[in-house]
PDB file of N, H, CA, C and O in Angstrom:
ATOM      1  N   GLY A   1     -34.722  33.391  -7.773  1.00  0.00           N
ATOM      2  CA  GLY A   1     -33.965  32.837  -6.641  1.00  0.00           C
ATOM      3  C   GLY A   1     -34.193  31.357  -6.469  1.00  0.00           C
ATOM      4  O   GLY A   1     -33.625  30.739  -5.569  1.00  0.00           O
ATOM      5  N   GLY A   2     -35.033  30.770  -7.337  1.00  0.00           N
ATOM      6  H   GLY A   2     -35.495  31.273  -8.068  1.00  0.00           H
ATOM      7  CA  GLY A   2     -35.310  29.334  -7.195  1.00  0.00           C
ATOM      8  C   GLY A   2     -34.056  28.500  -7.376  1.00  0.00           C
ATOM      9  O   GLY A   2     -33.876  27.482  -6.707  1.00  0.00           O
ATOM     10  N   THR A   3     -33.187  28.931  -8.282  1.00  0.00           N
ATOM     11  H   THR A   3     -33.333  29.758  -8.826  1.00  0.00           H
ATOM     12  CA  THR A   3     -31.963  28.160  -8.534  1.00  0.00           C
ATOM     13  C   THR A   3     -31.091  28.098  -7.286  1.00  0.00           C
ATOM     14  O   THR A   3     -30.582  27.039  -6.920  1.00  0.00           O
ATOM     15  N   ALA A   4     -30.928  29.252  -6.638  1.00  0.00           N
ATOM     16  H   ALA A   4     -31.341  30.112  -6.935  1.00  0.00           H
ATOM     17  CA  ALA A   4     -30.069  29.305  -5.443  1.00  0.00           C
ATOM     18  C   ALA A   4     -30.663  28.432  -4.341  1.00  0.00           C
ATOM     19  O   ALA A   4     -29.941  27.688  -3.676  1.00  0.00           O
ATOM     20  N   ASP A   5     -31.972  28.523  -4.152  1.00  0.00           N
ATOM     21  H   ASP A   5     -32.557  29.127  -4.692  1.00  0.00           H
ATOM     22  CA  ASP A   5     -32.616  27.730  -3.101  1.00  0.00           C
ATOM     23  C   ASP A   5     -32.475  26.237  -3.401  1.00  0.00           C
ATOM     24  O   ASP A   5     -32.208  25.440  -2.502  1.00  0.00           O
ATOM     25  N   GLY A   6     -32.655  25.870  -4.653  1.00  0.00           N
ATOM     26  H   GLY A   6     -32.872  26.517  -5.384  1.00  0.00           H
ATOM     27  CA  GLY A   6     -32.577  24.454  -5.017  1.00  0.00           C
ATOM     28  C   GLY A   6     -31.154  23.933  -4.937  1.00  0.00           C
ATOM     29  O   GLY A   6     -30.936  22.760  -4.634  1.00  0.00           O
ATOM     30  N   ALA A   7     -30.179  24.800  -5.208  1.00  0.00           N
ATOM     31  H   ALA A   7     -30.356  25.753  -5.454  1.00  0.00           H
ATOM     32  CA  ALA A   7     -28.783  24.346  -5.195  1.00  0.00           C
ATOM     33  C   ALA A   7     -28.241  24.282  -3.770  1.00  0.00           C
ATOM     34  O   ALA A   7     -27.324  23.511  -3.489  1.00  0.00           O
ATOM     35  N   ALA A   8     -28.801  25.084  -2.875  1.00  0.00           N
ATOM     36  H   ALA A   8     -29.546  25.710  -3.103  1.00  0.00           H
ATOM     37  CA  ALA A   8     -28.293  25.121  -1.492  1.00  0.00           C
ATOM     38  C   ALA A   8     -28.551  23.800  -0.758  1.00  0.00           C
ATOM     39  O   ALA A   8     -27.610  23.233  -0.203  1.00  0.00           O
ATOM     40  N   PRO A   9     -29.777  23.295  -0.734  1.00  0.00           N
ATOM     41  CA  PRO A   9     -30.075  22.066   0.015  1.00  0.00           C
ATOM     42  C   PRO A   9     -29.341  20.850  -0.528  1.00  0.00           C
ATOM     43  O   PRO A   9     -29.044  19.919   0.221  1.00  0.00           O
ATOM     44  N   ALA A  10     -29.050  20.849  -1.812  1.00  0.00           N
ATOM     45  H   ALA A  10     -29.291  21.605  -2.420  1.00  0.00           H
ATOM     46  CA  ALA A  10     -28.381  19.685  -2.399  1.00  0.00           C
ATOM     47  C   ALA A  10     -27.003  19.441  -1.770  1.00  0.00           C
ATOM     48  O   ALA A  10     -26.760  18.351  -1.254  1.00  0.00           O
ATOM     49  N   PRO A  11     -26.092  20.431  -1.798  1.00  0.00           N
ATOM     50  CA  PRO A  11     -24.755  20.232  -1.216  1.00  0.00           C
ATOM     51  C   PRO A  11     -24.819  20.020   0.288  1.00  0.00           C
ATOM     52  O   PRO A  11     -24.020  19.270   0.850  1.00  0.00           O
ATOM     53  N   LYS A  12     -25.772  20.682   0.939  1.00  0.00           N
ATOM     54  H   LYS A  12     -26.421  21.291   0.483  1.00  0.00           H
ATOM     55  CA  LYS A  12     -25.896  20.535   2.395  1.00  0.00           C
ATOM     56  C   LYS A  12     -26.214  19.087   2.752  1.00  0.00           C
ATOM     57  O   LYS A  12     -25.630  18.533   3.683  1.00  0.00           O
ATOM     58  N   ARG A  13     -27.125  18.483   2.026  1.00  0.00           N
ATOM     59  H   ARG A  13     -27.599  18.934   1.270  1.00  0.00           H
ATOM     60  CA  ARG A  13     -27.492  17.091   2.310  1.00  0.00           C
ATOM     61  C   ARG A  13     -26.302  16.165   2.070  1.00  0.00           C
ATOM     62  O   ARG A  13     -26.049  15.235   2.836  1.00  0.00           O
ATOM     63  N   ALA A  14     -25.581  16.445   0.988  1.00  0.00           N
ATOM     64  H   ALA A  14     -25.787  17.200   0.366  1.00  0.00           H
ATOM     65  CA  ALA A  14     -24.419  15.603   0.669  1.00  0.00           C
ATOM     66  C   ALA A  14     -23.377  15.717   1.776  1.00  0.00           C
ATOM     67  O   ALA A  14     -22.761  14.724   2.161  1.00  0.00           O
ATOM     68  N   ARG A  15     -23.182  16.936   2.287  1.00  0.00           N
ATOM     69  H   ARG A  15     -23.683  17.743   1.974  1.00  0.00           H
ATOM     70  CA  ARG A  15     -22.185  17.139   3.338  1.00  0.00           C
ATOM     71  C   ARG A  15     -22.586  16.383   4.600  1.00  0.00           C
ATOM     72  O   ARG A  15     -21.739  15.811   5.286  1.00  0.00           O
ATOM     73  N   LYS A  16     -23.873  16.386   4.899  1.00  0.00           N
ATOM     74  H   LYS A  16     -24.561  16.852   4.342  1.00  0.00           H
ATOM     75  CA  LYS A  16     -24.343  15.687   6.098  1.00  0.00           C
ATOM     76  C   LYS A  16     -24.045  14.193   5.975  1.00  0.00           C
ATOM     77  O   LYS A  16     -23.658  13.539   6.943  1.00  0.00           O
ATOM     78  N   ARG A  17     -24.231  13.679   4.781  1.00  0.00           N
ATOM     79  H   ARG A  17     -24.545  14.210   3.994  1.00  0.00           H
ATOM     80  CA  ARG A  17     -23.973  12.245   4.568  1.00  0.00           C
ATOM     81  C   ARG A  17     -22.517  12.059   4.148  1.00  0.00           C
ATOM     82  O   ARG A  17     -22.226  11.823   2.975  1.00  0.00           O
ATOM     83  N   THR A  18     -21.626  12.164   5.094  1.00  0.00           N
ATOM     84  H   THR A  18     -21.862  12.355   6.047  1.00  0.00           H
ATOM     85  CA  THR A  18     -20.193  12.056   4.778  1.00  0.00           C
ATOM     86  C   THR A  18     -19.813  10.587   4.614  1.00  0.00           C
ATOM     87  O   THR A  18     -19.050  10.043   5.412  1.00  0.00           O
ATOM     88  N   THR A  19     -20.350   9.953   3.575  1.00  0.00           N
ATOM     89  H   THR A  19     -20.970  10.396   2.927  1.00  0.00           H
ATOM     90  CA  THR A  19     -20.047   8.543   3.340  1.00  0.00           C
ATOM     91  C   THR A  19     -19.044   8.419   2.192  1.00  0.00           C
ATOM     92  O   THR A  19     -19.220   9.059   1.155  1.00  0.00           O
ATOM     93  N   PRO A  20     -18.011   7.619   2.357  1.00  0.00           N
ATOM     94  CA  PRO A  20     -17.008   7.448   1.298  1.00  0.00           C
ATOM     95  C   PRO A  20     -17.640   6.980   0.001  1.00  0.00           C
ATOM     96  O   PRO A  20     -17.257   7.427  -1.080  1.00  0.00           O
ATOM     97  N   ALA A  21     -18.602   6.084   0.105  1.00  0.00           N
ATOM     98  H   ALA A  21     -18.913   5.720   0.983  1.00  0.00           H
ATOM     99  CA  ALA A  21     -19.258   5.563  -1.091  1.00  0.00           C
ATOM    100  C   ALA A  21     -20.065   6.663  -1.780  1.00  0.00           C
ATOM    101  O   ALA A  21     -20.036   6.792  -3.003  1.00  0.00           O
ATOM    102  N   GLU A  22     -20.787   7.456  -0.980  1.00  0.00           N
ATOM    103  H   GLU A  22     -20.811   7.351   0.014  1.00  0.00           H
ATOM    104  CA  GLU A  22     -21.601   8.519  -1.566  1.00  0.00           C
ATOM    105  C   GLU A  22     -20.735   9.693  -2.013  1.00  0.00           C
ATOM    106  O   GLU A  22     -21.019  10.337  -3.023  1.00  0.00           O
ATOM    107  N   ALA A  23     -19.681   9.962  -1.255  1.00  0.00           N
ATOM    108  H   ALA A  23     -19.451   9.439  -0.435  1.00  0.00           H
ATOM    109  CA  ALA A  23     -18.818  11.089  -1.582  1.00  0.00           C
ATOM    110  C   ALA A  23     -18.120  10.856  -2.923  1.00  0.00           C
ATOM    111  O   ALA A  23     -18.018  11.770  -3.742  1.00  0.00           O
ATOM    112  N   ASP A  24     -17.640   9.628  -3.143  1.00  0.00           N
ATOM    113  H   ASP A  24     -17.722   8.886  -2.478  1.00  0.00           H
ATOM    114  CA  ASP A  24     -16.950   9.314  -4.392  1.00  0.00           C
ATOM    115  C   ASP A  24     -17.692   8.213  -5.142  1.00  0.00           C
ATOM    116  O   ASP A  24     -17.728   7.070  -4.686  1.00  0.00           O
ATOM    117  N   PRO A  25     -18.283   8.546  -6.288  1.00  0.00           N
ATOM    118  CA  PRO A  25     -19.007   7.547  -7.074  1.00  0.00           C
ATOM    119  C   PRO A  25     -18.101   6.404  -7.508  1.00  0.00           C
ATOM    120  O   PRO A  25     -18.547   5.263  -7.623  1.00  0.00           O
ATOM    121  N   ALA A  26     -16.829   6.708  -7.749  1.00  0.00           N
ATOM    122  H   ALA A  26     -16.467   7.635  -7.656  1.00  0.00           H
ATOM    123  CA  ALA A  26     -15.879   5.676  -8.175  1.00  0.00           C
ATOM    124  C   ALA A  26     -15.711   4.644  -7.066  1.00  0.00           C
ATOM    125  O   ALA A  26     -15.669   3.443  -7.332  1.00  0.00           O
ATOM    126  N   THR A  27     -15.615   5.112  -5.828  1.00  0.00           N
ATOM    127  H   THR A  27     -15.650   6.088  -5.613  1.00  0.00           H
ATOM    128  CA  THR A  27     -15.449   4.200  -4.697  1.00  0.00           C
ATOM    129  C   THR A  27     -16.663   3.290  -4.588  1.00  0.00           C
ATOM    130  O   THR A  27     -16.535   2.088  -4.358  1.00  0.00           O
ATOM    131  N   ALA A  28     -17.842   3.876  -4.754  1.00  0.00           N
ATOM    132  H   ALA A  28     -17.946   4.853  -4.941  1.00  0.00           H
ATOM    133  CA  ALA A  28     -19.067   3.089  -4.642  1.00  0.00           C
ATOM    134  C   ALA A  28     -19.094   2.017  -5.728  1.00  0.00           C
ATOM    135  O   ALA A  28     -19.480   0.875  -5.476  1.00  0.00           O
ATOM    136  N   THR A  29     -18.681   2.397  -6.939  1.00  0.00           N
ATOM    137  H   THR A  29     -18.368   3.324  -7.144  1.00  0.00           H
ATOM    138  CA  THR A  29     -18.671   1.435  -8.042  1.00  0.00           C
ATOM    139  C   THR A  29     -17.693   0.304  -7.757  1.00  0.00           C
ATOM    140  O   THR A  29     -18.010  -0.867  -7.971  1.00  0.00           O
ATOM    141  N   ASP A  30     -16.506   0.655  -7.276  1.00  0.00           N
ATOM    142  H   ASP A  30     -16.249   1.605  -7.102  1.00  0.00           H
ATOM    143  CA  ASP A  30     -15.505  -0.369  -6.972  1.00  0.00           C
ATOM    144  C   ASP A  30     -16.023  -1.318  -5.899  1.00  0.00           C
ATOM    145  O   ASP A  30     -15.904  -2.536  -6.027  1.00  0.00           O
ATOM    146  N   ALA A  31     -16.597  -0.752  -4.841  1.00  0.00           N
ATOM    147  H   ALA A  31     -16.694   0.237  -4.737  1.00  0.00           H
ATOM    148  CA  ALA A  31     -17.107  -1.574  -3.747  1.00  0.00           C
ATOM    149  C   ALA A  31     -18.221  -2.487  -4.261  1.00  0.00           C
ATOM    150  O   ALA A  31     -18.300  -3.656  -3.887  1.00  0.00           O
ATOM    151  N   ALA A  32     -19.072  -1.940  -5.118  1.00  0.00           N
ATOM    152  H   ALA A  32     -19.007  -0.990  -5.422  1.00  0.00           H
ATOM    153  CA  ALA A  32     -20.174  -2.733  -5.654  1.00  0.00           C
ATOM    154  C   ALA A  32     -19.646  -3.823  -6.582  1.00  0.00           C
ATOM    155  O   ALA A  32     -20.173  -4.934  -6.614  1.00  0.00           O
ATOM    156  N   ALA A  33     -18.606  -3.494  -7.332  1.00  0.00           N
ATOM    157  H   ALA A  33     -18.177  -2.591  -7.307  1.00  0.00           H
ATOM    158  CA  ALA A  33     -18.043  -4.457  -8.272  1.00  0.00           C
ATOM    159  C   ALA A  33     -17.307  -5.571  -7.530  1.00  0.00           C
ATOM    160  O   ALA A  33     -17.189  -6.691  -8.026  1.00  0.00           O
ATOM    161  N   GLU A  34     -16.811  -5.242  -6.325  1.00  0.00           N
ATOM    162  H   GLU A  34     -16.907  -4.332  -5.922  1.00  0.00           H
ATOM    163  CA  GLU A  34     -16.077  -6.252  -5.559  1.00  0.00           C
ATOM    164  C   GLU A  34     -16.968  -7.453  -5.251  1.00  0.00           C
ATOM    165  O   GLU A  34     -18.072  -7.284  -4.734  1.00  0.00           O
ATOM    166  N   PRO A  35     -16.502  -8.664  -5.563  1.00  0.00           N
ATOM    167  CA  PRO A  35     -17.286  -9.877  -5.302  1.00  0.00           C
ATOM    168  C   PRO A  35     -17.339 -10.186  -3.810  1.00  0.00           C
ATOM    169  O   PRO A  35     -16.468  -9.776  -3.042  1.00  0.00           O
ATOM    170  N   GLY A  36     -18.387 -10.921  -3.414  1.00  0.00           N
ATOM    171  H   GLY A  36     -19.094 -11.254  -4.038  1.00  0.00           H
ATOM    172  CA  GLY A  36     -18.502 -11.286  -2.013  1.00  0.00           C
ATOM    173  C   GLY A  36     -19.172 -10.202  -1.200  1.00  0.00           C
ATOM    174  O   GLY A  36     -19.219 -10.290   0.027  1.00  0.00           O
ATOM    175  N   ASP A  37     -19.691  -9.181  -1.861  1.00  0.00           N
ATOM    176  H   ASP A  37     -19.653  -9.109  -2.857  1.00  0.00           H
ATOM    177  CA  ASP A  37     -20.357  -8.110  -1.127  1.00  0.00           C
ATOM    178  C   ASP A  37     -21.756  -8.578  -0.723  1.00  0.00           C
ATOM    179  O   ASP A  37     -22.557  -8.939  -1.585  1.00  0.00           O
ATOM    180  N   PRO A  38     -22.054  -8.576   0.567  1.00  0.00           N
ATOM    181  CA  PRO A  38     -23.365  -9.042   1.031  1.00  0.00           C
ATOM    182  C   PRO A  38     -24.504  -8.220   0.450  1.00  0.00           C
ATOM    183  O   PRO A  38     -25.610  -8.725   0.254  1.00  0.00           O
ATOM    184  N   THR A  39     -24.224  -6.938   0.173  1.00  0.00           N
ATOM    185  H   THR A  39     -23.326  -6.528   0.332  1.00  0.00           H
ATOM    186  CA  THR A  39     -25.267  -6.076  -0.385  1.00  0.00           C
ATOM    187  C   THR A  39     -25.589  -6.484  -1.817  1.00  0.00           C
ATOM    188  O   THR A  39     -26.739  -6.391  -2.246  1.00  0.00           O
ATOM    189  N   ILE A  40     -24.590  -6.931  -2.551  1.00  0.00           N
ATOM    190  H   ILE A  40     -23.656  -7.007  -2.203  1.00  0.00           H
ATOM    191  CA  ILE A  40     -24.793  -7.293  -3.956  1.00  0.00           C
ATOM    192  C   ILE A  40     -25.121  -8.779  -4.081  1.00  0.00           C
ATOM    193  O   ILE A  40     -26.001  -9.164  -4.851  1.00  0.00           O
ATOM    194  N   THR A  41     -24.413  -9.606  -3.323  1.00  0.00           N
ATOM    195  H   THR A  41     -23.698  -9.293  -2.697  1.00  0.00           H
ATOM    196  CA  THR A  41     -24.639 -11.047  -3.415  1.00  0.00           C
ATOM    197  C   THR A  41     -26.078 -11.381  -3.034  1.00  0.00           C
ATOM    198  O   THR A  41     -26.547 -10.973  -1.971  1.00  0.00           O
ATOM    199  N   PRO A  42     -26.768 -12.106  -3.876  1.00  0.00           N
ATOM    200  CA  PRO A  42     -28.170 -12.469  -3.611  1.00  0.00           C
ATOM    201  C   PRO A  42     -28.294 -13.455  -2.457  1.00  0.00           C
ATOM    202  O   PRO A  42     -29.403 -13.860  -2.108  1.00  0.00           O
TER     203      PRO A  42
END
C-alpha cells in the first residue's frame, strides 16, 4: 500500500497549490523566459 499512500499526498498538494505556473510547466517556462521578470532579472 506504500504506492497508494505516496501517490495520494502528491496530487493533493498540487491541488492545494492552484497556481497557473505550477499547474502548467509550459506557462512557468514562458513566464520565466519572458524578459524583465523581477524574479529572473538579477
